[in-house]
Backbone bond lengths (Angstrom), bond angles and torsions (degrees), N, CA, C in turn:
res aa  C-N    CA-C-N  psi(-1)  N-CA   C-N-CA  omega(-1)  CA-C   N-CA-C  phi
1 M - - - 1.478 - - 1.544 112.36 -
2 F 1.370 122.09 -31.72 1.415 127.63 172.57 1.389 109.47 -67.60
3 L 1.336 123.42 -39.43 1.436 128.36 -176.48 1.458 110.06 -74.17
4 D 1.418 119.53 -31.58 1.310 121.66 -178.97 1.603 109.26 -77.36
5 F 1.399 118.97 -23.69 1.408 124.22 175.64 1.412 107.21 -73.85
6 L 1.441 120.59 -44.27 1.516 124.13 178.39 1.472 107.37 -62.56
7 G 1.327 118.27 -42.49 1.512 119.58 -177.41 1.648 112.13 -58.65
8 I 1.142 113.65 -31.38 1.541 120.08 178.39 1.493 111.43 -85.52
9 F 1.368 115.18 -53.69 1.401 118.76 -171.72 1.587 114.63 -69.33
10 L 1.310 119.49 -43.31 1.404 117.83 177.42 1.375 117.36 -56.72
11 P 1.345 127.15 -49.06 1.409 119.15 175.02 1.527 120.60 -63.39
12 I 1.344 115.12 -23.56 1.567 119.01 169.42 1.613 107.28 -73.88
13 L 1.237 121.14 -34.85 1.463 120.79 179.92 1.475 111.39 -74.40
14 I 1.365 121.55 -34.66 1.380 122.59 176.55 1.546 108.59 -74.15
15 N 1.265 124.06 -40.30 1.452 125.28 173.76 1.564 109.97 -57.40
16 I 1.302 122.25 -41.66 1.391 125.08 -178.33 1.547 109.77 -69.34
17 L 1.313 115.55 -43.24 1.417 121.23 178.68 1.654 110.51 -63.57
18 L 1.317 119.83 -37.05 1.372 121.42 -177.32 1.602 109.05 -77.34
19 I 1.370 118.87 -32.15 1.419 118.76 173.78 1.554 106.72 -62.01
20 I 1.400 116.13 -48.56 1.506 119.01 -175.98 1.499 106.56 -57.51
21 L 1.405 115.59 -38.39 1.586 114.04 -175.69 1.441 109.32 -69.64
22 L 1.383 118.39 -40.87 1.479 123.32 179.15 1.482 106.92 -60.58
23 I 1.199 125.67 -48.63 1.557 128.36 -179.37 1.575 113.58 -60.52
24 V 1.347 114.68 -43.60 1.474 118.87 170.55 1.473 113.42 -62.97
25 S 1.362 117.75 -40.24 1.548 123.08 176.67 1.470 110.74 -61.31
26 I 1.245 117.90 -40.55 1.533 122.64 -179.36 1.497 109.88 -67.09
27 I 1.377 119.10 -44.14 1.427 125.99 178.73 1.549 108.26 -61.41
28 L 1.285 117.14 -46.31 1.395 118.49 -173.95 1.631 108.25 -73.72
29 G 1.295 119.86 -30.72 1.277 122.25 175.23 1.672 115.02 -64.27
30 V 1.303 113.66 -41.20 1.404 124.70 -178.43 1.653 104.34 -69.90
31 R 1.335 116.94 -45.23 1.501 114.93 179.78 1.610 106.79 -66.69
32 L 1.371 120.50 -37.98 1.412 122.05 177.63 1.579 114.48 -58.09
33 I 1.415 112.55 -40.69 1.455 116.23 175.66 1.620 112.29 -64.60
34 K 1.341 113.55 -42.40 1.490 116.35 179.90 1.529 110.95 -67.10
35 T 1.141 118.61 -33.12 1.559 125.28 178.04 1.645 106.34 -70.65
36 I 1.309 115.02 -43.81 1.492 115.01 178.83 1.539 113.33 -59.58
37 N 1.494 108.83 -43.91 1.387 120.43 178.91 1.570 112.12 -56.05
38 K 1.319 109.85 -44.80 1.555 113.78 173.79 1.418 116.09 -63.09
39 V 1.222 119.23 -44.92 1.496 126.32 174.80 1.498 110.36 -57.81
40 D 1.258 115.63 -45.43 1.377 119.29 -177.43 1.582 115.35 -64.41
41 K 1.363 117.05 -34.54 1.444 128.71 167.51 1.488 112.09 -54.45
42 V 1.278 112.33 -53.89 1.558 127.37 -175.31 1.607 104.60 -58.99
43 V 1.306 115.00 -51.00 1.570 118.12 177.74 1.423 109.13 -61.02
44 D 1.327 121.30 -42.39 1.546 116.88 -179.08 1.510 111.02 -64.95
45 D 1.399 115.97 -44.55 1.404 120.39 175.57 1.552 113.23 -48.74
46 V 1.460 111.42 -54.28 1.446 116.32 179.45 1.558 114.72 -56.69
47 N 1.245 112.80 -47.45 1.438 123.91 178.68 1.561 110.14 -56.85
48 D 1.478 123.94 -41.34 1.364 120.35 174.72 1.553 109.80 -66.66
49 K 1.334 116.77 -38.68 1.483 115.39 -174.51 1.540 107.21 -68.62
50 I 1.332 119.84 -29.52 1.558 121.93 -175.47 1.567 99.05 -72.84
51 E 1.188 117.59 -45.15 1.463 121.10 -172.27 1.609 111.05 -62.16
52 S 1.370 114.87 -30.12 1.407 120.68 176.74 1.459 112.82 -70.88
53 L 1.384 115.89 -29.52 1.407 121.15 179.81 1.559 112.15 -88.02
54 N 1.336 119.67 4.20 1.364 118.57 -179.53 1.495 112.80 -69.61
55 G 1.360 119.98 -30.12 1.503 124.14 174.37 1.467 111.23 -63.37
56 L 1.300 115.99 -44.21 1.373 120.50 179.34 1.577 115.57 -63.34
57 F 1.326 111.50 -38.08 1.495 116.90 175.46 1.525 113.49 -71.06
58 S 1.313 113.07 -35.42 1.403 112.61 170.65 1.515 120.36 -69.05
59 I 1.270 112.75 -27.23 1.512 116.68 168.33 1.443 119.03 -71.45
60 I 1.443 114.33 -37.70 1.426 116.59 167.10 1.523 117.90 -64.45
61 D 1.313 112.82 -36.54 1.483 114.81 177.88 1.516 112.74 -62.46
62 F 1.391 113.26 -45.91 1.353 118.74 177.59 1.505 115.59 -60.39
63 T 1.337 119.06 -39.21 1.458 126.85 -178.80 1.662 104.51 -71.22
64 T 1.335 119.06 -39.00 1.395 114.69 179.28 1.490 113.16 -70.04
65 D 1.348 116.15 -29.18 1.492 117.29 -175.24 1.522 106.84 -74.06
66 K 1.437 118.75 -29.91 1.445 120.95 -177.54 1.543 105.11 -77.53
67 I 1.231 124.63 -42.32 1.503 129.99 175.03 1.470 107.02 -52.77
68 V 1.413 118.52 -50.54 1.510 120.32 -177.80 1.451 114.25 -60.18
69 S 1.429 113.67 -40.91 1.419 117.17 -178.13 1.516 112.63 -71.76
70 I 1.426 115.09 -27.01 1.417 115.82 178.68 1.590 111.61 -74.19
71 T 1.444 109.78 -40.73 1.454 111.15 176.07 1.497 116.03 -71.13
72 D 1.374 117.40 -23.85 1.564 118.54 171.31 1.549 109.05 -65.20
73 M 1.349 115.03 -44.24 1.518 117.52 178.74 1.494 112.34 -63.21
74 I 1.301 119.96 -39.11 1.496 121.66 -179.94 1.532 106.05 -72.39
75 T 1.399 121.28 -41.38 1.448 117.25 178.35 1.508 114.14 -70.10
76 D 1.371 117.51 -28.47 1.514 114.85 175.24 1.473 108.07 -73.36
77 G 1.323 122.59 -34.52 1.418 121.44 -179.76 1.529 111.29 -68.97
78 I 1.262 118.45 -37.30 1.509 120.84 -176.99 1.551 106.36 -76.53
79 S 1.271 122.06 -32.64 1.481 123.58 179.96 1.515 110.48 -74.34
80 G 1.368 112.96 -31.36 1.505 120.12 179.71 1.522 106.28 -72.55
81 L 1.397 119.10 -42.37 1.425 120.64 -175.65 1.718 106.73 -70.80
82 I 1.240 116.28 -34.53 1.457 120.72 -179.32 1.622 104.41 -64.26
83 G 1.352 106.10 -51.54 1.606 108.01 178.14 1.410 117.46 -60.42
84 R 1.284 125.22 -32.22 1.460 127.35 169.11 1.498 113.54 -61.79
85 V 1.320 115.95 -45.42 1.409 116.79 -177.23 1.493 111.76 -62.08
86 F 1.451 116.04 -44.72 1.337 120.93 179.06 1.563 115.72 -65.05
87 S 1.312 108.17 -34.82 1.552 110.55 -180.00 1.499 109.53 -75.34
88 K 1.261 125.89 -26.80 1.479 133.28 172.72 1.533 102.75 -63.38
89 R 1.259 122.96 -56.66 1.419 128.97 179.10 1.626 109.33 -54.94
90 K 1.193 114.41 -42.67 1.483 118.18 -174.55 1.594 106.98 -69.01
91 K 1.328 116.13 -44.05 1.410 122.80 -179.73 1.547 106.43 -63.96
92 K 1.346 117.27 -46.64 1.500 118.82 176.26 1.505 109.71 -60.28
93 I 1.221 125.31 -38.43 1.481 121.70 -177.58 1.540 106.85 -75.45
94 E 1.215 121.96 -36.65 1.447 123.46 176.56 1.521 109.20 -64.89
95 S 1.326 121.73 -43.20 1.318 120.88 178.13 1.560 114.79 -65.10
96 E 1.413 114.87 -32.96 1.433 113.45 175.11 1.554 114.15 -73.99
97 V 1.250 117.16 -24.22 1.365 125.46 -177.67 1.499 102.61 -73.42
98 E 1.257 119.39 -48.38 1.445 121.20 -177.53 1.643 111.92 -62.84
99 E 1.488 113.48 -36.97 1.388 114.79 179.35 1.519 112.05 -67.78
100 D 1.392 116.73 -32.59 1.497 118.95 -178.09 1.584 107.65 -71.39
101 D 1.318 118.51 -28.07 1.560 118.52 178.70 1.386 106.92 -67.83
C-alpha cells in the first residue's frame, strides 16, 4: 500500500518540481535578456563617447609627434656640437703629440 502511494505521488511531485524549475528558468532568462540589453546600451554609449574623443586624441598625437621631432633636432644639434668640440680637442692633442716627437 505504501509502495502504491509512492508510485503515484513521486511522479506527480517530480512533475510539479520540473514545472517550477521551468518557470524559474524562464523568469531568469527574461531578466538576463533585459540585463544584456541594458549592458549593450551602456557599451554603445561608451563607444560613442570614445569616438567623440578620437579627434582630441589625434590632435594630441600630432602635437607629441611634432614635439618629439623638435627635441630630436635639438638633441642632434647639441650632440653634434659636443662631438665637434671633442674632435677639435682630439686634433689639437694629436698635433701637440706630433710636434713633441
